[in-house]
C-alpha positions in Angstrom: 0.0 0.0 0.0 1.5 3.3 -1.1 1.6 6.3 1.3 -0.6 9.2 0.4 0.9 12.6 -0.3 -0.6 13.8 3.1 1.2 10.9 4.9 4.5 11.7 3.2 4.3 15.4 4.0 3.3 14.5 7.6 6.4 12.3 7.9 8.6 15.1 6.4 7.3 17.5 9.0 8.0 15.1 11.8 11.5 14.6 10.4 12.0 18.4 10.5 10.8 18.6 14.1 13.2 15.7 15.0 16.0 17.4 13.2 15.3 20.7 15.1 15.2 18.8 18.5 18.5 17.0 17.8 20.3 20.0 16.2 19.5 22.3 19.1 21.7 20.2 21.3 25.1 20.8 19.6 24.1 24.3 18.2 22.7 26.0 21.3 25.1 26.8 24.1 28.2 25.9 22.0 31.4 27.0 23.7 33.2 30.2 22.6 35.5 29.4 19.6 33.6 26.2 18.7 32.9 27.5 15.2 36.5 27.4 14.3 37.4 24.2 16.2 39.7 21.9 14.2 38.8 18.5 15.3 38.9 15.1 13.5 36.5 16.3 10.7 37.9 17.9 7.5 35.5 20.9 8.1 35.1 23.2 11.0 31.8 23.3 12.9 31.2 26.8 11.4 31.6 25.5 7.9 29.3 22.5 8.7 26.7 24.9 10.1 26.8 27.2 7.1 26.3 24.0 4.9 23.3 23.1 7.1 21.8 26.6 6.4 22.4 26.2 2.7 20.7 22.8 2.7 17.5 24.3 4.0 17.6 27.3 1.6 17.9 24.6 -1.1 15.1 22.4 0.4 12.6 25.3 0.4 13.3 25.9 -3.2 13.1 22.2 -4.1 9.7 22.2 -2.4 8.6 24.8 -4.9 10.1 22.9 -7.8 13.3 25.0 -8.1 16.6 23.2 -8.1 19.0 26.0 -7.2 22.0 25.6 -4.8 23.9 28.5 -3.2 27.0 27.9 -1.2 27.6 30.5 1.6 30.5 31.2 3.9 30.2 30.8 7.6 29.0 33.7 9.6 28.9 34.3 13.3 27.8 31.1 15.2 24.7 32.6 16.7 23.6 34.2 13.5 24.0 31.0 11.5 22.2 29.0 14.2 19.3 31.4 13.9 19.5 31.1 10.1 19.4 27.3 10.3 16.3 27.3 12.5 14.6 29.9 10.4 15.3 27.7 7.4 13.7 24.7 9.1 10.7 26.8 10.1 10.3 28.2 6.6 10.4 24.6 5.1 7.9 23.4 7.7 5.5 26.3 6.9 5.8 25.4 3.2 5.1 21.8 3.8 2.1 22.7 6.0 0.7 25.0 3.2 -2.1 23.6 1.1 0.0 23.4 -2.0 1.4 20.4 -3.8 5.2 19.8 -3.5 7.3 20.8 -6.5 9.4 17.7 -6.0 9.1 14.1 -4.7 8.8 13.9 -0.9 11.2 11.0 -0.9 13.9 13.0 -2.7 13.4 16.0 -0.3 14.1 13.5 2.5 17.0 11.7 0.9 18.7 14.9 -0.1 18.7 17.9 2.2 17.0 16.4 5.3 19.0 13.2 5.5 22.2 15.1 4.8 21.4 17.5 7.6 20.9 14.6 10.0 24.4 13.4 9.2 25.9 16.8 9.8 24.1 17.3 13.1 25.7 14.1 14.2 29.1 15.4 13.1 28.5 18.6 15.2 27.6 16.5 18.2 30.7 14.5 17.9 32.8 17.6 17.4 31.3 19.1 20.6 32.6 16.1 22.5 36.0 16.4 20.9 36.0 20.1 21.8 35.4 19.2 25.5 31.8 20.3 25.6 29.8 17.0 25.2 26.1 16.7 24.9 24.2 14.6 27.4 22.7 11.5 25.8 19.0 10.8 26.1 16.3 8.4 24.9 15.1 10.1 21.7 12.3 7.6 21.4 10.7 9.1 24.5 11.4 12.7 23.6 8.6 15.2 23.2 8.9 15.9 19.4 5.9 17.2 17.5 5.5 18.3 13.9 5.5 22.1 13.6 8.0 22.6 16.4 11.2 23.5 14.5 12.6 26.4 16.6 15.7 26.4 18.7 13.7 26.3 21.9 12.6 22.8 20.9 14.5 20.6 23.4 12.4 19.5 26.3 13.9 18.2 29.5 16.3 15.3 28.8 14.6 11.9 28.9 16.9 9.4 30.6 17.4 5.9 29.1 
């Protein structure tokens, strides 16, 4: 049985809320100088964050049927963090709108959203390497709801 377009969009919106929840952990409250940290990754956290921002600029365009990529340079950590969450919120609003997607929902997931999940994991690992680890939690029990894509997303940590 194939999923309906509404089911696919619903799943995409939940994926965005999940991404916001997980991304808030390494992005918010990062230590001073973290943006330029040279850890084990070939890119600095600042460069990874700028790429995350670019992914959601691209994703919003893809949702409207426009395949246009723009590569930006890292800005201040706080400004790029705000830009990232604004991009998530803009894409979520677009998905919630009563308009058909301009691309396949599966491709929107496999491209920018899945890539962002990978990079959020990199940032979490780099936080640990930089001496500012993030406390683990049971994400299955986390309070994540579609439409909640802002940086204030994380609820109290749910222990294992």
